[in-house]
Structure formats: structure tokens, C-alpha cells
N, C-alpha and C positions, 0 to 999 in steps of 0.2 A: 243177221251182218253185223248190221252198226250193235244193235244193243249187249253182241259179244265182244266184238271189239273193244266196245264203252268196258263190260266187265273185264278185260284181256288187259286193257291200259288201267283199270281208276288203281290195285296195290302196289307198284312204280311211283303212279303220283305219291301216292302217302306214305308212302316208306322215303323217297326223297323230296318230298315237301318244306320239309324245317330245316333238310342240311342247301339245297338250289332253289333256294321257291321261283327264280325268277325265270329255271326254268320252266319250269309247270305248261305256259301257253307252248313253245317250240315242245314239246311230247306230244299234243295233242295234233297237230299238225300234222307229224311228217311220223308216229306208230299208223293210219290208217293205210299209207303207204307201201309202209311195211309187213302188216298183217293182209293185205290182201285188200280192205275195209277199203276198195275202188277211189278212195281221195275223196267225194263227196261228204259233208258238213254232214254232224252228226246231231244236230242238235242242241241242247248246248255241253253238249259232254265233250263239245270239238270247234272252239273259239281261231280263227287266224291268228298269225302273232301277226300285231301288230310292230310301227318303226320302235319303236322304245325297245321293247324286249331282245327286236334284232339287230339294232345297235350296245344295249348291252350284252349282248350273248356273241357279240363279235371285237367288242372289249376284253372278258371276259380267257375271249382264246388267243385272241393276240400278247394279253398278258403272258400268258406260257411260254413265249420265244425270248429265248435266252439274247438280251443288250448287252452291247459289248460296253458298256461304260458300267454293267459294273460285273465287279472283278471279288469270284470266292477264294476269297483270300485260302490259300496252306492245300487247293483242291487238287493242285498236280500232287505235290506230296503225295496227297489221302492215295491219290486213284495209284501214283507209282510205287511206293509200298504196299496195296494191296491183291496188283497185279502182278508183283517181281516175288512177294513173301514166299506163295506155296512152293516155287520153285528153289525155296535158298536148301532144306536139308537138300534135294539133287543135283544143287551146286557140284556138291560135295562127295556125293557116293558118282556123278556118273565122271569125275578125275581119275577113274580107277578106269586110264583108256590107256594103250602103248603110244599113244600122239602126247600126254603130260609130258612124260618126261622128254623128251625132245625140245616139245615147245620150253618146258620151262628154262634149257642148257639156250634152246637159241635167244629167247628174251635177254636172259640173262648179259651175254657178250652185245646184243643189237642196243640193250639199256645204260653197259656201264662201259663199251666206248666213247658212242658219245658224249655221255656227260663228262666224261676225261678230257674228251680233247673240247668241250666246253668251257672245263674247270679253269682250263689250260687260258681260256681267252678270257674270262675274268681273273683271273689272275695276277693276271699279263696289266688290261685297262683297269682295275680295281685298286691298287697296288693292293696286291693280298689279303684285302679285304674276303673275297672265296677261297675255297680252294680245292681240294680233292673230299678233302670228309664234307666238306657240309652242303659239296654237293650229289655224294652218295649218299648221308642224311637226309636228304631232301628228298630224294625216292623210296630211298627206305623207308617213310614216313607217310609214302601217294600210295604205295606200294599196299601196303599194312593195309592203311584203308579204305581203298578202294575196291581192294578184294575181300575185306568180308565185309564191311555196310551196304558200298557201292547196288546200286539199280543194274550196274554197268558195268561184270567183274571185268571185261573182256578189252576194256580201253586200257591201257599204258598208261600212265600218268611218272611224267618228275620234268626232268627240268631239259628246258627244246633250249633251240634258237631267237622266238623272239624275244622270250625272258630276257633270255644274256645281254639285249641288245640294250633292254630298260636301265638294268641294273647298271649298266655301266655308262650311259647315259644320262641315269637319272645322279651319279656318281660325280659327273662332268658340269652338273648343274647347280650342287652342291658345295662340290668341293671350297671355291672362291665364299662365300660364306660361314664356310667353320662350325655348317653345323656336326652333331654326328649320325656319322652314317648312318650304324646301328641300326638306335633308338630314330630316325627319319623313317627306311627301311618298314623300322617294325609297324611304326603311327600311320604306312602307306598297305599294309599287309591283318595291318587293323578296323580302319576305313573300306576296306576292301570284303573284309569279311560281314560287316553291317553291309553293304550294298549288295553284294549275293547271297543274300539272304533275305534282302525285298522282293529281290528279282524273284528267288523260289516262292519265299508265302506269295507276292500277288500274280506266278504260277505266266513269268517271263517268256518261259519258254516255246511258249508257244510261238513264236518268233519263229523259230524257227521251221516252220513250213512253208516262208519264203528263201530259206537256203536252198540252192541248185547248186547243181553241176558249176557253172558259171562264179560262184562265188568261191568253191573250193577247189575250182582246177587252177585260180589267178592266185591262195595262199597258198598251194603245195609248192605251184610255179614258184612265188619270190622265197620259200621254205626252202624248194632245192638251194634257187642261186645264194641263198647264205651261208649253206653247206659250202656251195664252189667257191666262195666270198673267202670263209672266214680258211680254208686249205690254203690261202695262198697269202693270207696275210701271215701266215705261223710258217708258208716258207719263206716272208719278207724276214723276216724277224734275226732267220738263221747265219743273215750275214755279221748279224756284232758278232762272231764267232771265227767267222776267217769263212775263206772265200772252198777252199775244202770239202766245210763241214756242209757250206749250205751247196754246194754241187752234189752232192752226196744224200743230202737230204730230197732235193728234187728226184734225184733219179730212184730212188725207194719210195717214194708216194703214189710215182707213175710206176710201179713193178707194182706197187698193195692194191693202187687201181686195177691196174690191170688183169692179175691171179682172183681179186676180190672180183670183178667182175666178169674173168668165164667163166668159173664155179657158178655162178650164177648162168649165163647161158646152161652148162653141162648137165643143173640139174631142170629145167624144164627141156629137153634134147633128149631125145631114142639112144644117146650111148650108156653102155653097161647094163646092167643088170639097172632093176628098178630101188632097191634097197640101197643098191650104192650112188646114183642119183641122187635120192633124198637125205643119205647123209651128205653129199655131196656140198646136198642145195643150201640145210639145214650150218653148221659147221664149218664148210669154206672161209668165208670171213673170218671169224673167230681163229680158224688154224693157220688164216694169213697173217695177222698181225704177233701171233707167236714166234714165226720162221722166222721174218722181215727183225723181229726183234730180236735175237741173236744173229741173225744175217751179216748184219753190219759191223761185232765184231771179227769175224773172218781176216784171213790172209790182214791185208797194208791197212783194211777200213780202219783194224781198231785203236791202229792209233791216231786215230781223226778223231776230238773232239767234239762228242757231237750234242747236245743242250736236250736232254729229257725227263718227261713229267715231271715239277718237281709236288712233292709230297711232303706232308708234319710229322707227328705221335697218333698217333694208331688211336681213335677215336677221341684228337682233343682238336679244339677248333684252328681254324691258321693259323692267323694273332692270339698274340697273349688274351683272353680273353674268359670271359665264360657261356654259357652255352645259353645262361638266359639273359637276353637285354635289359636294361636298364631304359626300361620306355620313357622313366616321367624325368631321366635328363637332356631337358628338350622343351625349349619356351615355347609359351604357348600362341604364338606368332607360327613358329615352326609344326605344332601341330596342324594349323589350321589350313598351313603350304602341303602338308602331304592330305590334300581330300582332293583334291586335281588333278594331285597326282596315280592318286587309288582309283576314280573315274577312268583314266584311261586302261589302270590295268586292268580291274573290269571287261570295258570295255573286250578289252584282247582275249580276255579269257572267257568269257562270255562266247564270243565267236569260235577260237582256238579250242579249245577244252570240247564244246558242242559239236563243233568238225569233226573232232578226232572221236567223238564217240558216233555221229554216226558213219564214222565211214570202216572204224569199225564194223559198222555191220549195214555193211552198203549194203545194195540189192543182188550183188555177185556170192557172196553168202545163206546160203538156207538158212539160215536159224529159227528155234522154235519158243525160243523163250524170250517174255519179254520187256521193255525198253522201260526209260522211267527217266529222262533228260532233268528233270526238276527237284529231284531228291539228287539227283547225281551232281545240282550246278552248290546247290543248300553242302553237300558235302566238302567238296571245293573251294567256300567261303568257312568251315573249318579246318583244314589241311596251311590256306591262304593266312588266319592268323595263327595257326603253329606256328608255321616257320616264318613267321617277323620275328617273334615270344625268341624265338632259338634261334634269330640270322643268318636263315639257312637262306638259298631262293624257292622261288614261291617256283613249287610243281601245278603242272598242269598235263592238259592230253599231249600228248605225241604222235605229229604226223616225221613219217607215214611210219613208228613203229607201231601204234594201236590197229591197224591193218596189217599189220605184217605180224602180229600176232596171231589176228584171226584167218588170216591164215595158212600158220603154220597148227593150228586147232583140223584143221578139213584134213575128211577121212574122204578118198578116192577110189574113184574105182573104173578100168574102162569098160566102152560102150563100141555097136560099132556104129561109123560116121552114114550118118544116112542119106549123104550128100550122095547124088550120083558121081558127082566126078572125081572123087572119092572111093570106091566101094572096093568094099573089103580091108577099107583100113579099117583103121580104131584112135578113138581120143579120148581123151581124161574127165569126164565128171569131178564133178563135187559130191559124195551122195550126202556124207550129212558134217556135223560142224560140232567139234568135242564141248560147248560150254557146260566152264566149270570155270570154281575160282583158285582152285592148289597151282598152274601156272606163274599168274600174279603175284600170289601169296608167296612161292618157292621163290622162285626169283625179285622178290624184295628182302627178301627170308639170305640166299647165295650173298644182296650187294652187300645187307649189314657186317657179311664175315670177309670185305673183301676192305674192308677198314684196319683191321687188323694185322699188325704187326709184319707180318711174314709177306702178306699179300701185299702190305705198300710194299715193301721194299719191293716187288716183283716190280711192281707199274711205277716204279721208278726208273726202272731198265729200259720201258719204251719209247726211242725219241720221239721227235717233234718232229718229223718227220715223216714218218707211222702213221703220229694223230693227223696229220693232214693229209697222207693221201684216203684213210679212213671217210675225212670228211667228202675230197673230194668223190668215196666211194656212195654214203649215200646221197648224196647231190646228186650222180647221176643217175641211181637206179629210183632217186625219187623224178627226177625229169625222165628215164625213161617209159612208164607210168601215164604219166598227165596227160590229161586230157587235150591240152595246149600246142603238149608235143605231135601232139595221134590226127591231130589235124593239119599242124602244119606238114606232118610227112604225108601226108594225104595229097595237102596243093603241088608236092613237089612232085608226084608222081605222075608219072605216063599214062592222061589218059586213059591209054589200050590196055598197057597191064595192071590193068588195081579191078583189082576184086572184083565181080560183078555180087555179093554178096555185103557188101563196104555199103554202110545204112545212110554213107555224107550222099553214097551215088543214086538215090534216090530226090538228093535234092534239086530242084530241075537249075534253078540258079545257085550259080560257082560261083557272084559273087557277092552274094548271103554267106556264104563260105568264111571268102574273105574279109567278110563286117565282123562277123560275129570275131572272129578271130581277132580285125586291129579291137574291137572295145578289150578280149580280153589282155591282150598284150600295153594297152593305157591302160587298164588297171592295176595291172603288173611295175607297168612301170613309175605310175604315180608311187607307189606301197614304198620300191620299195627305192626311186629318188628319196622319199620323203627320209627316211633310214639312213639316208648318209651324209646328214646336216646334225648342227645343235637341232633342230624338232623332230630328230628323230621314235621321243619320244612319243608322240601324237600319229603313230601308223596304225594305230588300232583305227582310226574316225575312217583312213580314210578306203580298211577294209571292209570296216561296217556301212558304205556309203554304196557300194560295190551291193548290197542285197535291194534295196529301194530301186536304183539304177536299171538291173534286171529286170525285175517282179513289175515298175511303171511305166520305163525308158523304153526301153530292147523292144515294146511288145509293138510299139506304136514304126519301129521298122522294118519289123520280121515280120513271116506269116506264121500262121500258127505249123500252119507241118512241119516248116522249117524251124519254130523251136525243141517243136517236139522226139526232132531228127537233132541240134545241134547240140541241146539241153533236156535236163532229164532229171527228176527228182535225185538225190543222195543217198536215200535209205526207202524204201518197201512200205508199201502202206500199215502192214504188221506194223513195223518199228516204229512208227512215225503217229500211232495211236496213242501215245501219251503226252504227242503236243496236237492232237488234234488233227493229225494228217494233213497231207502234201500241200498247197496252196495249186489250187486250179480247178484242183481232180474234185470224182463225184466222190456224193457222202459210202455213195456201197463200196469203193473203195478201200476207203476207211477204217467200218465198226466191222465188228466183232460178231459171232453169232450169237445168236443170243442161249443162256444159257452151258457160257463156258468160252473160252481164247484161243478162237484159232491161231496156229500157227502155218507157215510157212509150208507147209507137207499136207493140210489136212486134218491133223487131228488139235482134238479139242481137250482145254486141263480137266471136264467132268466124265470122259476116258470113250467120248465117241469118237467116228473117226468116221469119216469121207471118202468114197465112194472109189476108189483109184482109175474110176476110168475115165473122173470128175475134175477140170482141173479145179486152184485150189481161186482161182476170179470163179467159178460161176458158185462154191461153196461161201465165200464172200459176201455173192448179192441175196444170195439166201438165208443169210443171216440179217442184212440189213432188211429183206422184205419184212423177217421177224416184228424185228426193234420195231419198224415202221406201221407195223400190224400191231404192237401192244403198245406204241404212241396214241394213235387212232382210237383201240380202246379203252385206255384212259382214260382219253379227252370224253366220250365217249360217255363213259360208264359219271360220269361230271355232271353234263347236259342232259344224256338223255334217260339213262338211266341201265342198269349193270346185262338184265335181257333184254332188250331192244338193242342194245350194241353190236351183240353179237350175231343175230339176228339180220341188222343191218349190215357188216360183214362178211357175212356166207353165202349172197353172192359175189361180192369182190373180188372172195377166194379164188373163185369157179373163173372167175374174169383173169389177173391174173396167173390162175394156174392157166388159161387159152393157151394167154399172153407169151411165156415162157417156153408154152411145147414150139410154137412157131415161132419164136426165135430159137431154136434151138434145133429148126428143122434149114433155117434160112439158110444157117453155120456149117454143118450137114453138107 
């Protein structure tokens, strides 16, 4: 037996000795146990492993582990492109679906109407530096670039409320210096382009694994109140025309809010037929805007002078200038003065755009195609630089339009409610999402057409009171689904009438819910308060600080089971694969099976499909087991040899199968 064992071990020793001479003693020691040698020392052929060999072997194994200070440049972007590229053509073929047309029209109005409202705000506060054409062209630029080239084409990109605050705050700061505003903003865009590309190259989006619903809810709460504030500010400016104009504008804005909100309620109710509800839900808001634009011209209201949306010539800037900015018309000091502004802009976009992408790919959407955050932040830097050169507001991911876009592409079906209390009733569930690029591109092309002369004449008819009502609609809709609002409503409910299935009822300490909501309101208050001062340009720093507060501070005051209910990852492990998974989750929840990328339905990109009786978590777990097995085989190939590694792996496979069977029995 000893002679036979020695003969078997001699072949791989000769084959691998030149590549790994330091592992020869390790192989001689371990082989008898794997081949039934009894573990005895077989003379000169088997020498014990000495301390020097053990130290060298341990060093070799540990050196293969990833180290946080070693950054693999471009790795994130390359992986994003590799994961998403196989789906590029299917992104266009999958657009042949009935949901794409209403989603395109819906997102056209959902994007352009807030953009017009923001253009009015910037037109007033930047002395006509930005107007309708600049905002529309910025939205067109973003939609074309991201619909064609992005790894996350469902994310709607355009002009947002926070960038509006950034633009007019910067204008107020440099106005007294006599600095060329457009040249200064251009350099902010160019510096920010460089910073975005540095973030993309160094895989900085991996930090998104620490972003949870906590910081997203606070930012969404802030954006909702920005909308409400902008609506009030628009109405306060109506008194310059007269009391009648002001009161009529207030009345119209409230009517717009009530009608648009009612359309949303009907769309989610059981009234009317399904296709009627869907039509009201998709087109209720734009039809409301159209109706009240004409409503103010009925009867005696026609004689009241109302302020309307200011417009200019089609396809021309608002001011008398060209589209290309002369960025060289700026002193060297002002060029470098733009750097801190660019840092703040990059921080804002890093958080705002990525959160928009996360919300557009949230856990409530059964997506099948992979995400790519590193590549998209690279594209965002490109559009930021181009927008600066053209004198446009910088575009980035839109909240709440981005998740609205994904929601409009959901195909639903009716299923029986399994709850005994609702036996016999049905509920609507999302069957799948039409993941494609055409709806984003289509709404961008429609926006470009809006810059034409006839449509600009139509836009010039919209009263500012109607736009104020649109701000109210967006603010209320964003607040209605926000996590902070839902928690406060839970705390305000009668405990006896609260449904037993509410997840918050699983928390034994009610004070923990109050404390968590208090943390969120403090974060919102700090962010909103700073935007009301001359230091408003620094609000991105407050938003960014929310992430370490949630990750490192709050676990000291809340138990893990409480945080599991109060907070959650923004996106699923499938979506977060681009950034290494969610913080605190096991690797088995993050990595995909060997041989194909797993989507949430259990289908791999190599054509394989998991069993329908098994959920996606079990499939991901098996995929991780296969990945770890390949890693062990790879390491043992280096240290022991291929044949020996496979032989040593067989008992472990049997043990893993027995563990898996036992776990399934316990679950049953």
C-alpha cells in the first residue's frame, strides 16, 4: 500500500515541482490521507511539513485574498460593460411591447412638465440665464446618451430640483465678483467631468453598498419638500401682477393638485374597467395641465392678466449668445475657484444619480437584466462636461421620475389573495418589466420636438399657477410613498386597528420606531435648513454624511432585528452585483451562479432555467457554492495538484449535499 501510494504521488510531484517547488512537502504529507495511505510515514518519499513550509504556504494563500488598498483601475467599468453588452440588442427587440408606447408618452409629460417648472424658477433667479430651451436641450442630451449607451437605460436623466438650487446659489455667490457666469459654470462642468471619471476609474461606486432606504428616504423627503416650496414661491410672485391674478393662480394650482391626485387614486382603485384605470393613471396629470391651461380663458377669468411661462425663439438660447461657451474668457483664479464648486457638484451627482438608479431598479421590480453603476457614472461625467460647454443646466438622475418610468413598464396580472381574511378576492402583482431603451429615447426625441416654434407657442400659454399646481402634485406624490411618511402614519394609527401583517408591528420597542423616525427627520431638517441660506451649495455634504451615520452610528442604538424591519437595502442583490453587493449581506446573496448571470426569475443568460419549485435565493446559494468550490479547486491546483485537489474535494461535496438536504427538511 505504501509503495503504491508513493508511485501515485510521484507523477504529480514531477509535473508541478518546477512551478511550485515550495509545495512538495505539503503534497507528500496530505496525499496519504486522501488516498487511503493510513497516514503513516512511508520512508523517504513522505517527509513531514516543517514550519518554514507552513509559513510559506500560509503566506501564498493569504496573498491571493483581495486587499482594500489595492484598487484595480477600470475593473468596475469593464465588468459593467461585460455584463450588460450581451443584452444590448435585446434592449431594442424587447421594445415591441404594448407598454412601451404609454410609458414613452407618460415619461414625456412626467419629465417635461417639471423641467418647465424648474426653467421658470431658474429664469427668475438667474436673471434669464437659463430658460425653457436650455432645460429642454439638457434633458434631450441626457436621454439620448443614457438611452443608447448606459448600462441602466431605465434611469430617466434630466434637470432636477437640487441642481436648480445649485445653479442659482452659485449665481448669487459669483454675481458680485463680476465673473462670467456661463464660463464659470462651464469650468465647474469640466472639473466635475474629471472627478466623475476618477470615481468611475477607481470603482468608487462600490460605496453604494452602504446606501440603504434610510438615506434614500431622507433625500426623497427633501426633494418632495423642494417641490412644495417651489410651488409656493411661484404663487408668491403672482402678487406683482395684481390681487385677482394671485387669487386665481392659487385657486387653479389647488384644482390642479386635486384633479391630478384624484386621477392617481382612481388608477389604483377598483373603479371602472382595467384599461380605463390605466388610461387615467398614465394620462391624468398631462390632461389636467391641458384642461386648466384652457380653463383660465373661460368667462370673466379671460380678462384677468395671468403670468405665463416665458419662452424664446425655437432652438436658440434664452440670452443673446451662441450655444458654445467661451470658457477661456475667465481669469486663472476663477478657473481654480471653480474646483470646490465642482467637488460639491460631484458629491451631489454621485449620490443623487446613483440613488435614482437604485430606486429605478428597486426590490419591488422583478428585473432580469444586470445593472452597471460604474459605467453610468462615467457617462454622467461626459454629459456634465458637454452641458457645461453648451451653457446648459447639468442633468442627472431624476427622482421620482426614474422609478415612475420602471413602474410604467410593469406588466401586471391578477392573482388570488392567499390571505384567509381576504379569501375570494384578487390582487394585482407585477409579472415582469419591459426592460428596453426605446421609451427613454422616445421621450427625449419628443422633448427635442418641443423646442420647435409651434410647441413653444403652446407652452407660452401655460399659466404659472398651473405650474405651481404641478409642483404640488409632484411633492404630494413623492411624500405619499416615502418611507418616513409611512412610518409616521403607522405611529399615528390606533394600535388596535393596525393590520397584524404590518412589518412594523414585529418591533417590540415602539420607542425604536420613534427614534428611527427622529433620526430621519433630523437628517432632513439639516439638509433643508442649509438650502435656505447662502451656504445652500454645501447641502450635498449633509446628504453624503447620512451614509456613515446609518452604517456605523445607528447600529449602536438599534438592535439588528429592529434595523432589519426599519431599514432595508434599496436594491436587490442581483442589482447590487455591480458594486459588490449590499453591506452586511452574505456573499451567497450577491454572487451569481457559475456559467450564467442569474436574474430574479431564475433564468441564466446561457439559456438555463432553474426549477419553478425553487425560489431564486436557493438558486443563488447553489451558485455561490459552485463559485466557492471553483475557488478551492483553483487554490489546491496551485498548492497540491489537479488530481489531488479533485480527490480531496469529493468528500466535501457529499458533506455539502447532506447539509443542503438537512436544511431543506428543516425549512419544510
